[in-house]
mmCIF file as gemmi writes it, N, C-alpha and C atoms, coordinates in Angstrom:
data_model
loop_
_atom_site.group_PDB
_atom_site.id
_atom_site.type_symbol
_atom_site.label_atom_id
_atom_site.label_alt_id
_atom_site.label_comp_id
_atom_site.label_asym_id
_atom_site.label_entity_id
_atom_site.label_seq_id
_atom_site.pdbx_PDB_ins_code
_atom_site.Cartn_x
_atom_site.Cartn_y
_atom_site.Cartn_z
_atom_site.occupancy
_atom_site.B_iso_or_equiv
_atom_site.pdbx_formal_charge
_atom_site.auth_seq_id
_atom_site.auth_asym_id
_atom_site.pdbx_PDB_model_num
ATOM 1 N N . MET Axp A 1 ? -57.274 -121.112 -41.366 1 0 ? 1 A 1
ATOM 2 C CA . MET Axp A 1 ? -56.983 -121.424 -40.22 1 0 ? 1 A 1
ATOM 3 C C . MET Axp A 1 ? -57.64 -122.292 -39.569 1 0 ? 1 A 1
ATOM 4 N N . SER Axp A 2 ? -56.494 -123.166 -38.522 1 0 ? 2 A 1
ATOM 5 C CA . SER Axp A 2 ? -57.053 -124.094 -37.982 1 0 ? 2 A 1
ATOM 6 C C . SER Axp A 2 ? -56.57 -123.846 -36.598 1 0 ? 2 A 1
ATOM 7 N N . THR Axp A 3 ? -57.614 -124.45 -35.601 1 0 ? 3 A 1
ATOM 8 C CA . THR Axp A 3 ? -57.154 -124.13 -33.919 1 0 ? 3 A 1
ATOM 9 C C . THR Axp A 3 ? -57.088 -125.406 -33.322 1 0 ? 3 A 1
ATOM 10 N N . PRO Axp A 4 ? -56.333 -125.461 -32.417 1 0 ? 4 A 1
ATOM 11 C CA . PRO Axp A 4 ? -56.364 -126.597 -31.643 1 0 ? 4 A 1
ATOM 12 C C . PRO Axp A 4 ? -57.489 -127.085 -30.546 1 0 ? 4 A 1
ATOM 13 N N . ASN Axp A 5 ? -58.544 -126.045 -30.305 1 0 ? 5 A 1
ATOM 14 C CA . ASN Axp A 5 ? -59.431 -126.359 -29.713 1 0 ? 5 A 1
ATOM 15 C C . ASN Axp A 5 ? -60.978 -126.268 -30.182 1 0 ? 5 A 1
ATOM 16 N N . ARG Axp A 6 ? -61.717 -125.612 -29.857 1 0 ? 6 A 1
ATOM 17 C CA . ARG Axp A 6 ? -63.103 -125.429 -30.157 1 0 ? 6 A 1
ATOM 18 C C . ARG Axp A 6 ? -63.173 -124.429 -31.272 1 0 ? 6 A 1
ATOM 19 N N . GLY Axp A 7 ? -62.036 -123.988 -32.016 1 0 ? 7 A 1
ATOM 20 C CA . GLY Axp A 7 ? -62.133 -123.149 -33.342 1 0 ? 7 A 1
ATOM 21 C C . GLY Axp A 7 ? -62.087 -121.623 -32.925 1 0 ? 7 A 1
ATOM 22 N N . GLY Axp A 8 ? -62.323 -120.931 -33.644 1 0 ? 8 A 1
ATOM 23 C CA . GLY Axp A 8 ? -62.303 -119.429 -33.172 1 0 ? 8 A 1
ATOM 24 C C . GLY Axp A 8 ? -63.324 -118.637 -33.563 1 0 ? 8 A 1
ATOM 25 N N . SER Axp A 9 ? -63.745 -117.19 -32.968 1 0 ? 9 A 1
ATOM 26 C CA . SER Axp A 9 ? -64.787 -116.468 -33.036 1 0 ? 9 A 1
ATOM 27 C C . SER Axp A 9 ? -63.891 -115.207 -33.983 1 0 ? 9 A 1
ATOM 28 N N . PHE Axp A 10 ? -65.156 -114.851 -34.91 1 0 ? 10 A 1
ATOM 29 C CA . PHE Axp A 10 ? -64.444 -113.933 -35.908 1 0 ? 10 A 1
ATOM 30 C C . PHE Axp A 10 ? -65.101 -112.58 -35.787 1 0 ? 10 A 1
ATOM 31 N N . ALA Axp A 11 ? -64.731 -111.408 -36.386 1 0 ? 11 A 1
ATOM 32 C CA . ALA Axp A 11 ? -65.258 -110.301 -36.74 1 0 ? 11 A 1
ATOM 33 C C . ALA Axp A 11 ? -64.424 -109.499 -38.046 1 0 ? 11 A 1
ATOM 34 N N . VAL Axp A 12 ? -65.411 -108.731 -38.666 1 0 ? 12 A 1
ATOM 35 C CA . VAL Axp A 12 ? -64.934 -108.15 -40.026 1 0 ? 12 A 1
ATOM 36 C C . VAL Axp A 12 ? -64.819 -106.609 -39.985 1 0 ? 12 A 1
ATOM 37 N N . SER Axp A 13 ? -63.829 -106.076 -40.323 1 0 ? 13 A 1
ATOM 38 C CA . SER Axp A 13 ? -63.682 -104.643 -40.153 1 0 ? 13 A 1
ATOM 39 C C . SER Axp A 13 ? -63.389 -104.103 -41.344 1 0 ? 13 A 1
ATOM 40 N N . GLY Axp A 14 ? -63.544 -102.866 -41.819 1 0 ? 14 A 1
ATOM 41 C CA . GLY Axp A 14 ? -63.11 -102.411 -43.164 1 0 ? 14 A 1
ATOM 42 C C . GLY Axp A 14 ? -63.214 -101.002 -43.149 1 0 ? 14 A 1
ATOM 43 N N . ASN Axp A 15 ? -62.681 -100.282 -44.171 1 0 ? 15 A 1
ATOM 44 C CA . ASN Axp A 15 ? -62.8 -98.537 -44.385 1 0 ? 15 A 1
ATOM 45 C C . ASN Axp A 15 ? -64.056 -98.776 -45.731 1 0 ? 15 A 1
ATOM 46 N N . GLY Axp A 16 ? -65.501 -98.404 -45.207 1 0 ? 16 A 1
ATOM 47 C CA . GLY Axp A 16 ? -66.163 -98.455 -46.205 1 0 ? 16 A 1
ATOM 48 C C . GLY Axp A 16 ? -66.325 -99.814 -47 1 0 ? 16 A 1
ATOM 49 N N . ASN Axp A 17 ? -66 -99.843 -48.326 1 0 ? 17 A 1
ATOM 50 C CA . ASN Axp A 17 ? -66.1 -101.006 -49.056 1 0 ? 17 A 1
ATOM 51 C C . ASN Axp A 17 ? -64.874 -101.644 -49.492 1 0 ? 17 A 1
ATOM 52 N N . THR Axp A 18 ? -63.637 -100.757 -48.383 1 0 ? 18 A 1
ATOM 53 C CA . THR Axp A 18 ? -62.135 -101.504 -48.896 1 0 ? 18 A 1
ATOM 54 C C . THR Axp A 18 ? -61.44 -101.475 -47.507 1 0 ? 18 A 1
ATOM 55 N N . ASN Axp A 19 ? -60.444 -102.351 -47.794 1 0 ? 19 A 1
ATOM 56 C CA . ASN Axp A 19 ? -59.442 -102.926 -46.767 1 0 ? 19 A 1
ATOM 57 C C . ASN Axp A 19 ? -60.017 -103.479 -45.818 1 0 ? 19 A 1
ATOM 58 N N . GLY Axp A 20 ? -60.975 -104.461 -46.132 1 0 ? 20 A 1
ATOM 59 C CA . GLY Axp A 20 ? -61.402 -105.409 -45.136 1 0 ? 20 A 1
ATOM 60 C C . GLY Axp A 20 ? -60.417 -106.264 -44.518 1 0 ? 20 A 1
ATOM 61 N N . ILE Axp A 21 ? -60.67 -106.275 -43.209 1 0 ? 21 A 1
ATOM 62 C CA . ILE Axp A 21 ? -59.699 -107.434 -42.494 1 0 ? 21 A 1
ATOM 63 C C . ILE Axp A 21 ? -60.907 -108.515 -41.676 1 0 ? 21 A 1
ATOM 64 N N . VAL Axp A 22 ? -60.394 -109.675 -41.735 1 0 ? 22 A 1
ATOM 65 C CA . VAL Axp A 22 ? -61.101 -110.325 -40.791 1 0 ? 22 A 1
ATOM 66 C C . VAL Axp A 22 ? -60.317 -110.708 -39.534 1 0 ? 22 A 1
ATOM 67 N N . TRP Axp A 23 ? -60.883 -110.39 -38.461 1 0 ? 23 A 1
ATOM 68 C CA . TRP Axp A 23 ? -60.178 -110.882 -37.088 1 0 ? 23 A 1
ATOM 69 C C . TRP Axp A 23 ? -60.67 -112.081 -36.488 1 0 ? 23 A 1
ATOM 70 N N . ALA Axp A 24 ? -59.727 -112.986 -36.114 1 0 ? 24 A 1
ATOM 71 C CA . ALA Axp A 24 ? -60.11 -114.269 -35.567 1 0 ? 24 A 1
ATOM 72 C C . ALA Axp A 24 ? -59.1 -114.428 -34.128 1 0 ? 24 A 1
ATOM 73 N N . MET Axp A 25 ? -60.267 -114.874 -33.22 1 0 ? 25 A 1
ATOM 74 C CA . MET Axp A 25 ? -59.435 -114.989 -31.958 1 0 ? 25 A 1
ATOM 75 C C . MET Axp A 25 ? -59.483 -116.65 -31.74 1 0 ? 25 A 1
ATOM 76 N N . GLN Axp A 26 ? -58.29 -116.914 -31.46 1 0 ? 26 A 1
ATOM 77 C CA . GLN Axp A 26 ? -57.739 -118.237 -31.279 1 0 ? 26 A 1
ATOM 78 C C . GLN Axp A 26 ? -57.919 -118.701 -29.982 1 0 ? 26 A 1
ATOM 79 N N . ASP Axp A 27 ? -58.763 -119.524 -29.692 1 0 ? 27 A 1
ATOM 80 C CA . ASP Axp A 27 ? -58.591 -120.062 -28.054 1 0 ? 27 A 1
ATOM 81 C C . ASP Axp A 27 ? -57.429 -121.288 -28.192 1 0 ? 27 A 1
ATOM 82 N N . ASN Axp A 28 ? -56.656 -121.171 -27.195 1 0 ? 28 A 1
ATOM 83 C CA . ASN Axp A 28 ? -55.492 -122.276 -27.027 1 0 ? 28 A 1
ATOM 84 C C . ASN Axp A 28 ? -55.497 -122.648 -25.488 1 0 ? 28 A 1
ATOM 85 N N . ASN Axp A 29 ? -57.049 -122.625 -25.038 1 0 ? 29 A 1
ATOM 86 C CA . ASN Axp A 29 ? -56.989 -123.044 -23.392 1 0 ? 29 A 1
ATOM 87 C C . ASN Axp A 29 ? -56.302 -124.446 -23.284 1 0 ? 29 A 1
ATOM 88 N N . PRO Axp A 30 ? -55.469 -124.511 -22.332 1 0 ? 30 A 1
ATOM 89 C CA . PRO Axp A 30 ? -55.13 -123.78 -21.28 1 0 ? 30 A 1
ATOM 90 C C . PRO Axp A 30 ? -54.172 -122.74 -21.282 1 0 ? 30 A 1
ATOM 91 N N . GLY Axp A 31 ? -53.345 -122.637 -22.784 1 0 ? 31 A 1
ATOM 92 C CA . GLY Axp A 31 ? -52.683 -121.449 -22.905 1 0 ? 31 A 1
ATOM 93 C C . GLY Axp A 31 ? -52.927 -120.126 -23.554 1 0 ? 31 A 1
ATOM 94 N N . ASN Axp A 32 ? -52.309 -119.268 -23.904 1 0 ? 32 A 1
ATOM 95 C CA . ASN Axp A 32 ? -52.402 -118.169 -24.125 1 0 ? 32 A 1
ATOM 96 C C . ASN Axp A 32 ? -53.479 -118.317 -25.348 1 0 ? 32 A 1
ATOM 97 N N . GLY Axp A 33 ? -54.3 -116.911 -25.531 1 0 ? 33 A 1
ATOM 98 C CA . GLY Axp A 33 ? -55.211 -117.126 -26.589 1 0 ? 33 A 1
ATOM 99 C C . GLY Axp A 33 ? -54.244 -116.213 -27.651 1 0 ? 33 A 1
ATOM 100 N N . VAL Axp A 34 ? -54.732 -116.309 -29.217 1 0 ? 34 A 1
ATOM 101 C CA . VAL Axp A 34 ? -53.954 -115.317 -30.154 1 0 ? 34 A 1
ATOM 102 C C . VAL Axp A 34 ? -55.135 -114.397 -30.879 1 0 ? 34 A 1
ATOM 103 N N . LEU Axp A 35 ? -54.68 -113.445 -31.299 1 0 ? 35 A 1
ATOM 104 C CA . LEU Axp A 35 ? -55.581 -112.693 -32.015 1 0 ? 35 A 1
ATOM 105 C C . LEU Axp A 35 ? -54.916 -112.702 -33.482 1 0 ? 35 A 1
ATOM 106 N N . ARG Axp A 36 ? -55.52 -113.051 -34.344 1 0 ? 36 A 1
ATOM 107 C CA . ARG Axp A 36 ? -55.366 -112.879 -36.004 1 0 ? 36 A 1
ATOM 108 C C . ARG Axp A 36 ? -56.022 -112.104 -36.765 1 0 ? 36 A 1
ATOM 109 N N . ALA Axp A 37 ? -55.276 -111.471 -37.747 1 0 ? 37 A 1
ATOM 110 C CA . ALA Axp A 37 ? -55.806 -110.795 -38.927 1 0 ? 37 A 1
ATOM 111 C C . ALA Axp A 37 ? -55.615 -111.291 -40.121 1 0 ? 37 A 1
ATOM 112 N N . TYR Axp A 38 ? -56.599 -111.315 -40.754 1 0 ? 38 A 1
ATOM 113 C CA . TYR Axp A 38 ? -56.649 -111.743 -42.371 1 0 ? 38 A 1
ATOM 114 C C . TYR Axp A 38 ? -57.03 -110.875 -43.577 1 0 ? 38 A 1
ATOM 115 N N . ASP Axp A 39 ? -56.441 -110.873 -44.556 1 0 ? 39 A 1
ATOM 116 C CA . ASP Axp A 39 ? -56.997 -109.892 -45.542 1 0 ? 39 A 1
ATOM 117 C C . ASP Axp A 39 ? -58.472 -110.448 -46.194 1 0 ? 39 A 1
ATOM 118 N N . ALA Axp A 40 ? -59.48 -109.788 -46.027 1 0 ? 40 A 1
ATOM 119 C CA . ALA Axp A 40 ? -60.817 -110.186 -45.931 1 0 ? 40 A 1
ATOM 120 C C . ALA Axp A 40 ? -60.795 -110.733 -47.608 1 0 ? 40 A 1
ATOM 121 N N . GLY Axp A 41 ? -60.156 -110.103 -48.675 1 0 ? 41 A 1
ATOM 122 C CA . GLY Axp A 41 ? -60.143 -110.394 -50.159 1 0 ? 41 A 1
ATOM 123 C C . GLY Axp A 41 ? -59.318 -111.795 -50.224 1 0 ? 41 A 1
ATOM 124 N N . ASN Axp A 42 ? -58.458 -112.206 -49.534 1 0 ? 42 A 1
ATOM 125 C CA . ASN Axp A 42 ? -57.64 -113.324 -49.568 1 0 ? 42 A 1
ATOM 126 C C . ASN Axp A 42 ? -57.524 -113.638 -48.211 1 0 ? 42 A 1
ATOM 127 N N . LEU Axp A 43 ? -57.861 -114.715 -47.644 1 0 ? 43 A 1
ATOM 128 C CA . LEU Axp A 43 ? -57.857 -115.47 -46.311 1 0 ? 43 A 1
ATOM 129 C C . LEU Axp A 43 ? -56.667 -116.212 -46.235 1 0 ? 43 A 1
ATOM 130 N N . ALA Axp A 44 ? -55.668 -116.389 -47.291 1 0 ? 44 A 1
ATOM 131 C CA . ALA Axp A 44 ? -54.774 -117.237 -47.378 1 0 ? 44 A 1
ATOM 132 C C . ALA Axp A 44 ? -53.436 -116.096 -46.781 1 0 ? 44 A 1
ATOM 133 N N . ASN Axp A 45 ? -53.882 -114.853 -46.696 1 0 ? 45 A 1
ATOM 134 C CA . ASN Axp A 45 ? -52.793 -113.675 -46.608 1 0 ? 45 A 1
ATOM 135 C C . ASN Axp A 45 ? -53.084 -113.142 -45.113 1 0 ? 45 A 1
ATOM 136 N N . GLU Axp A 46 ? -52.299 -114.051 -44.08 1 0 ? 46 A 1
ATOM 137 C CA . GLU Axp A 46 ? -52.423 -113.139 -42.531 1 0 ? 46 A 1
ATOM 138 C C . GLU Axp A 46 ? -51.483 -112.173 -42.452 1 0 ? 46 A 1
ATOM 139 N N . LEU Axp A 47 ? -52.336 -111.069 -42.002 1 0 ? 47 A 1
ATOM 140 C CA . LEU Axp A 47 ? -51.76 -109.603 -41.729 1 0 ? 47 A 1
ATOM 141 C C . LEU Axp A 47 ? -50.801 -109.8 -40.47 1 0 ? 47 A 1
ATOM 142 N N . TYR Axp A 48 ? -51.431 -110.061 -39.407 1 0 ? 48 A 1
ATOM 143 C CA . TYR Axp A 48 ? -51.189 -110.123 -37.984 1 0 ? 48 A 1
ATOM 144 C C . TYR Axp A 48 ? -51.39 -111.441 -37.333 1 0 ? 48 A 1
ATOM 145 N N . ASP Axp A 49 ? -50.482 -111.702 -36.253 1 0 ? 49 A 1
ATOM 146 C CA . ASP Axp A 49 ? -51.07 -112.531 -35.228 1 0 ? 49 A 1
ATOM 147 C C . ASP Axp A 49 ? -50.407 -112.032 -33.789 1 0 ? 49 A 1
ATOM 148 N N . SER Axp A 50 ? -50.902 -112.119 -32.94 1 0 ? 50 A 1
ATOM 149 C CA . SER Axp A 50 ? -50.505 -111.479 -31.6 1 0 ? 50 A 1
ATOM 150 C C . SER Axp A 50 ? -49.406 -112.279 -30.861 1 0 ? 50 A 1
ATOM 151 N N . SER Axp A 51 ? -49.022 -113.281 -31.509 1 0 ? 51 A 1
ATOM 152 C CA . SER Axp A 51 ? -47.741 -114.256 -31.075 1 0 ? 51 A 1
ATOM 153 C C . SER Axp A 51 ? -46.628 -113.676 -31.795 1 0 ? 51 A 1
ATOM 154 N N . GLN Axp A 52 ? -46.538 -113.095 -32.837 1 0 ? 52 A 1
ATOM 155 C CA . GLN Axp A 52 ? -45.514 -112.42 -33.671 1 0 ? 52 A 1
ATOM 156 C C . GLN Axp A 52 ? -44.37 -111.699 -32.825 1 0 ? 52 A 1
ATOM 157 N N . ALA Axp A 53 ? -44.785 -110.921 -31.954 1 0 ? 53 A 1
ATOM 158 C CA . ALA Axp A 53 ? -44.129 -109.897 -31.303 1 0 ? 53 A 1
ATOM 159 C C . ALA Axp A 53 ? -43.412 -110.501 -29.773 1 0 ? 53 A 1
ATOM 160 N N . GLY Axp A 54 ? -43.511 -111.595 -29.698 1 0 ? 54 A 1
ATOM 161 C CA . GLY Axp A 54 ? -43.028 -112.492 -28.366 1 0 ? 54 A 1
ATOM 162 C C . GLY Axp A 54 ? -44.139 -112.024 -27.282 1 0 ? 54 A 1
ATOM 163 N N . SER Axp A 55 ? -43.443 -111.536 -26.191 1 0 ? 55 A 1
ATOM 164 C CA . SER Axp A 55 ? -44.894 -111.291 -25.046 1 0 ? 55 A 1
ATOM 165 C C . SER Axp A 55 ? -45.415 -109.995 -25.213 1 0 ? 55 A 1
ATOM 166 N N . ARG Axp A 56 ? -44.908 -109.291 -26.13 1 0 ? 56 A 1
ATOM 167 C CA . ARG Axp A 56 ? -45.382 -107.546 -26.155 1 0 ? 56 A 1
ATOM 168 C C . ARG Axp A 56 ? -46.986 -107.772 -26.405 1 0 ? 56 A 1
ATOM 169 N N . ASP Axp A 57 ? -47.186 -108.585 -27.229 1 0 ? 57 A 1
ATOM 170 C CA . ASP Axp A 57 ? -48.808 -108.599 -27.461 1 0 ? 57 A 1
ATOM 171 C C . ASP Axp A 57 ? -49.592 -109.759 -26.998 1 0 ? 57 A 1
ATOM 172 N N . SER Axp A 58 ? -49.104 -110.538 -26.087 1 0 ? 58 A 1
ATOM 173 C CA . SER Axp A 58 ? -49.26 -111.611 -25.494 1 0 ? 58 A 1
ATOM 174 C C . SER Axp A 58 ? -50.435 -111.211 -24.544 1 0 ? 58 A 1
ATOM 175 N N . PHE Axp A 59 ? -51.955 -112.145 -24.369 1 0 ? 59 A 1
ATOM 176 C CA . PHE Axp A 59 ? -52.511 -112.12 -23.215 1 0 ? 59 A 1
ATOM 177 C C . PHE Axp A 59 ? -52.662 -113.497 -22.847 1 0 ? 59 A 1
ATOM 178 N N . GLY Axp A 60 ? -53.722 -113.501 -21.849 1 0 ? 60 A 1
ATOM 179 C CA . GLY Axp A 60 ? -54.128 -114.782 -21.044 1 0 ? 60 A 1
ATOM 180 C C . GLY Axp A 60 ? -54.941 -115.651 -21.832 1 0 ? 60 A 1
ATOM 181 N N . VAL Axp A 61 ? -55.377 -116.552 -21.264 1 0 ? 61 A 1
ATOM 182 C CA . VAL Axp A 61 ? -56.412 -117.459 -21.679 1 0 ? 61 A 1
ATOM 183 C C . VAL Axp A 61 ? -57.708 -116.956 -22.363 1 0 ? 61 A 1
ATOM 184 N N . ALA Axp A 62 ? -57.819 -117.302 -23.359 1 0 ? 62 A 1
ATOM 185 C CA . ALA Axp A 62 ? -59.145 -116.544 -24.23 1 0 ? 62 A 1
ATOM 186 C C . ALA Axp A 62 ? -60.337 -117.103 -23.321 1 0 ? 62 A 1
ATOM 187 N N . SER Axp A 63 ? -61.283 -116.239 -23.432 1 0 ? 63 A 1
ATOM 188 C CA . SER Axp A 63 ? -62.565 -116.448 -22.962 1 0 ? 63 A 1
ATOM 189 C C . SER Axp A 63 ? -63.526 -117.396 -23.844 1 0 ? 63 A 1
ATOM 190 N N . LYS Axp A 64 ? -64.054 -118.454 -23.771 1 0 ? 64 A 1
ATOM 191 C CA . LYS Axp A 64 ? -64.729 -119.313 -24.722 1 0 ? 64 A 1
ATOM 192 C C . LYS Axp A 64 ? -65.609 -118.297 -25.068 1 0 ? 64 A 1
ATOM 193 N N . PHE Axp A 65 ? -65.775 -118.262 -26.638 1 0 ? 65 A 1
ATOM 194 C CA . PHE Axp A 65 ? -66.917 -117.841 -27.594 1 0 ? 65 A 1
ATOM 195 C C . PHE Axp A 65 ? -66.429 -116 -27.515 1 0 ? 65 A 1
ATOM 196 N N . SER Axp A 66 ? -65.314 -115.628 -27.109 1 0 ? 66 A 1
ATOM 197 C CA . SER Axp A 66 ? -64.824 -114.43 -27.02 1 0 ? 66 A 1
ATOM 198 C C . SER Axp A 66 ? -64.731 -113.745 -28.206 1 0 ? 66 A 1
ATOM 199 N N . ILE Axp A 67 ? -65.525 -112.972 -28.914 1 0 ? 67 A 1
ATOM 200 C CA . ILE Axp A 67 ? -65.405 -112.086 -30.065 1 0 ? 67 A 1
ATOM 201 C C . ILE Axp A 67 ? -64.742 -110.789 -30.037 1 0 ? 67 A 1
ATOM 202 N N . PRO Axp A 68 ? -63.764 -110.642 -31.151 1 0 ? 68 A 1
ATOM 203 C CA . PRO Axp A 68 ? -63.091 -109.285 -31 1 0 ? 68 A 1
ATOM 204 C C . PRO Axp A 68 ? -64.072 -108.149 -31.383 1 0 ? 68 A 1
ATOM 205 N N . LEU Axp A 69 ? -63.612 -107.193 -30.597 1 0 ? 69 A 1
ATOM 206 C CA . LEU Axp A 69 ? -64.621 -106.082 -31.046 1 0 ? 69 A 1
ATOM 207 C C . LEU Axp A 69 ? -63.79 -104.946 -31.661 1 0 ? 69 A 1
ATOM 208 N N . VAL Axp A 70 ? -64.226 -104.363 -32.613 1 0 ? 70 A 1
ATOM 209 C CA . VAL Axp A 70 ? -63.408 -103.366 -33.825 1 0 ? 70 A 1
ATOM 210 C C . VAL Axp A 70 ? -64.002 -101.999 -33.529 1 0 ? 70 A 1
ATOM 211 N N . ALA Axp A 71 ? -63.393 -101.055 -32.647 1 0 ? 71 A 1
ATOM 212 C CA . ALA Axp A 71 ? -64.117 -99.513 -32.712 1 0 ? 71 A 1
ATOM 213 C C . ALA Axp A 71 ? -62.708 -98.738 -32.637 1 0 ? 71 A 1
ATOM 214 N N . ASN Axp A 72 ? -63.127 -97.741 -33.411 1 0 ? 72 A 1
ATOM 215 C CA . ASN Axp A 72 ? -62.222 -96.317 -33.508 1 0 ? 72 A 1
ATOM 216 C C . ASN Axp A 72 ? -60.907 -96.868 -33.792 1 0 ? 72 A 1
ATOM 217 N N . GLY Axp A 73 ? -60.549 -97.848 -34.748 1 0 ? 73 A 1
ATOM 218 C CA . GLY Axp A 73 ? -59.294 -98.264 -34.833 1 0 ? 73 A 1
ATOM 219 C C . GLY Axp A 73 ? -58.605 -98.951 -33.923 1 0 ? 73 A 1
ATOM 220 N N . LYS Axp A 74 ? -58.957 -99.589 -33.186 1 0 ? 74 A 1
ATOM 221 C CA . LYS Axp A 74 ? -58.643 -100.533 -32.275 1 0 ? 74 A 1
ATOM 222 C C . LYS Axp A 74 ? -59.227 -101.753 -32.317 1 0 ? 74 A 1
ATOM 223 N N . VAL Axp A 75 ? -58.911 -103.003 -31.649 1 0 ? 75 A 1
ATOM 224 C CA . VAL Axp A 75 ? -59.316 -104.16 -31.653 1 0 ? 75 A 1
ATOM 225 C C . VAL Axp A 75 ? -59.373 -104.452 -30.17 1 0 ? 75 A 1
ATOM 226 N N . PHE Axp A 76 ? -60.366 -104.974 -29.455 1 0 ? 76 A 1
ATOM 227 C CA . PHE Axp A 76 ? -60.64 -105.282 -28.174 1 0 ? 76 A 1
ATOM 228 C C . PHE Axp A 76 ? -60.999 -106.898 -28.092 1 0 ? 76 A 1
ATOM 229 N N . VAL Axp A 77 ? -60.097 -107.53 -27.101 1 0 ? 77 A 1
ATOM 230 C CA . VAL Axp A 77 ? -60.81 -109.022 -26.951 1 0 ? 77 A 1
ATOM 231 C C . VAL Axp A 77 ? -60.597 -109.171 -25.57 1 0 ? 77 A 1
ATOM 232 N N . GLY Axp A 78 ? -61.446 -109.924 -25.137 1 0 ? 78 A 1
ATOM 233 C CA . GLY Axp A 78 ? -61.649 -110.567 -23.826 1 0 ? 78 A 1
ATOM 234 C C . GLY Axp A 78 ? -60.957 -111.806 -23.57 1 0 ? 78 A 1
ATOM 235 N N . ALA Axp A 79 ? -60.296 -111.862 -22.271 1 0 ? 79 A 1
ATOM 236 C CA . ALA Axp A 79 ? -59.477 -113.106 -21.885 1 0 ? 79 A 1
ATOM 237 C C . ALA Axp A 79 ? -60.078 -113.304 -20.393 1 0 ? 79 A 1
ATOM 238 N N . GLN Axp A 80 ? -59.862 -114.738 -19.822 1 0 ? 80 A 1
ATOM 239 C CA . GLN Axp A 80 ? -60.412 -114.868 -18.58 1 0 ? 80 A 1
ATOM 240 C C . GLN Axp A 80 ? -60.596 -113.813 -17.462 1 0 ? 80 A 1
ATOM 241 N N . ASN Axp A 81 ? -59.274 -113.024 -17.45 1 0 ? 81 A 1
ATOM 242 C CA . ASN Axp A 81 ? -59.247 -112.157 -16.457 1 0 ? 81 A 1
ATOM 243 C C . ASN Axp A 81 ? -58.9 -110.632 -16.88 1 0 ? 81 A 1
ATOM 244 N N . GLN Axp A 82 ? -59.075 -110.509 -18.135 1 0 ? 82 A 1
ATOM 245 C CA . GLN Axp A 82 ? -58.776 -109.389 -18.649 1 0 ? 82 A 1
ATOM 246 C C . GLN Axp A 82 ? -59.219 -109.011 -19.875 1 0 ? 82 A 1
ATOM 247 N N . LEU Axp A 83 ? -59.49 -107.52 -19.858 1 0 ? 83 A 1
ATOM 248 C CA . LEU Axp A 83 ? -59.847 -106.792 -21.534 1 0 ? 83 A 1
ATOM 249 C C . LEU Axp A 83 ? -58.475 -106.267 -22.078 1 0 ? 83 A 1
ATOM 250 N N . VAL Axp A 84 ? -57.978 -106.854 -23.378 1 0 ? 84 A 1
ATOM 251 C CA . VAL Axp A 84 ? -56.991 -106.287 -23.965 1 0 ? 84 A 1
ATOM 252 C C . VAL Axp A 84 ? -57.392 -105.349 -25.275 1 0 ? 84 A 1
ATOM 253 N N . GLY Axp A 85 ? -56.786 -104.579 -25.412 1 0 ? 85 A 1
ATOM 254 C CA . GLY Axp A 85 ? -57.137 -103.697 -26.648 1 0 ? 85 A 1
ATOM 255 C C . GLY Axp A 85 ? -55.752 -103.857 -27.478 1 0 ? 85 A 1
ATOM 256 N N . PHE Axp A 86 ? -55.858 -103.544 -28.621 1 0 ? 86 A 1
ATOM 257 C CA . PHE Axp A 86 ? -54.563 -103.75 -29.607 1 0 ? 86 A 1
ATOM 258 C C . PHE Axp A 86 ? -54.959 -102.526 -30.569 1 0 ? 86 A 1
ATOM 259 N N . GLY Axp A 87 ? -53.943 -101.677 -30.8 1 0 ? 87 A 1
ATOM 260 C CA . GLY Axp A 87 ? -53.918 -100.608 -31.706 1 0 ? 87 A 1
ATOM 261 C C . GLY Axp A 87 ? -52.487 -100.243 -32.551 1 0 ? 87 A 1
ATOM 262 N N . LEU Axp A 88 ? -52.342 -99.415 -33.044 1 0 ? 88 A 1
ATOM 263 C CA . LEU Axp A 88 ? -51.124 -98.892 -33.687 1 0 ? 88 A 1
ATOM 264 C C . LEU Axp A 88 ? -50.261 -98.513 -32.655 1 0 ? 88 A 1
ATOM 265 N N . LEU Axp A 89 ? -48.928 -98.689 -33.173 1 0 ? 89 A 1
ATOM 266 C CA . LEU Axp A 89 ? -48.059 -98.368 -31.72 1 0 ? 89 A 1
ATOM 267 C C . LEU Axp A 89 ? -47.594 -96.713 -32.089 1 0 ? 89 A 1
ATOM 268 N N . PRO Axp A 90 ? -47.331 -96.149 -31.047 1 0 ? 90 A 1
ATOM 269 C CA . PRO Axp A 90 ? -46.868 -94.64 -31.147 1 0 ? 90 A 1
ATOM 270 C C . PRO Axp A 90 ? -45.739 -94.588 -32.156 1 0 ? 90 A 1
């Protein structure tokens, strides 16, 4: 992963010893940030990025050093004026 600005902040989640995901917060200041998910066993395999679905998953400018927080099957990221939660669609 390469980012245009200061680099990314990372978090890792998994289900015990399986299904590892590396979450990366891409800072595109002054543009919108992007949350990315990679297969922890093969970082060349990107599973998701928040710019894939147009404006549905977009959020504002990422806060500097904002680290993704994974809890209860959801991922939370901080932007300059908001807290954004990502999870499975109903």
